[in-house]
N, C-alpha and C positions, 0 to 999 in steps of 0.2 A: 695915714696915721700910723704914729708910733704910739709902741707901750714901754712905760719902761719896767725894769725887771720887778726892781720894786715893788711897783703899781701889781704888776703879775701874782709872784710872792705871796704879795697883803691879799690878793682874792682866792688865791690855789690852797696856801694852808691853811685857812677854817672851812673850807671843802673836804681837804684832806683828813682833818679831823672830826668831822661829823662822821665818815666813813669808819675810821679807828672806834668810835665810839660805838658804831651800829655792828661791829666785828666782836664788841668784848675783849677788845686788847686793852690792856693796864697800861702799857706804857708804848709811846712810840716814838721810832726812831728815825734819822735819816742823816747823807751821808754827806760830807765837803770836803772836798778836796785839801787835804794839810796848805798852809798858807794862804786859803784864798779868806782874809784876812775882811773883808768887805762883805762876804756871805755869811762867815760866823758872827761880827757884829751883829749885824742884822738878824739871824736866827735868835743870839740871846738877848734880844731887843725884845723878842716875842717870847719869850719864857722858856726858852730852849734852853737846855745846859749840857756843854760837852764834856758827855761822860767818858769818853777815852779815845785814845787814836788807834789805828787800827789798819790793817790791810786786809784790800779785800781783790779778789782776781777777776778781771773783767774780758769776757771772752769776744774776740773779733772772728772776723774771717781767716785772719792770719795768725789763728793762734790767742792764748789768752797770755795777760799780764799783771802784774800787781800794780795797784796804786794806792797810798796810803791817805786816808782817811781822816777827819776828826768824828766819831761818831755822836750824835744832840740826840739828846732823848726828850720827852716830855711826858709826865704822869698825864695819862685818856680815863681816871676816872671821874 
């Protein structure tokens, strides 16, 4: 059985929204690697706004490294 990423995302995002609502956060955000146009398009179609580009540092077993991301935000009011 194969699950398409869009199917999985379509199911997971509403579940995550329920958790954000329950935690009283007013804005949710998610990271998308700069250049991942397919994911960015998907998020945009689902009400997320590309708020800015920023750099996050990710830790690995060999050290940390910077990754440029698009920060998508969505009001949780």
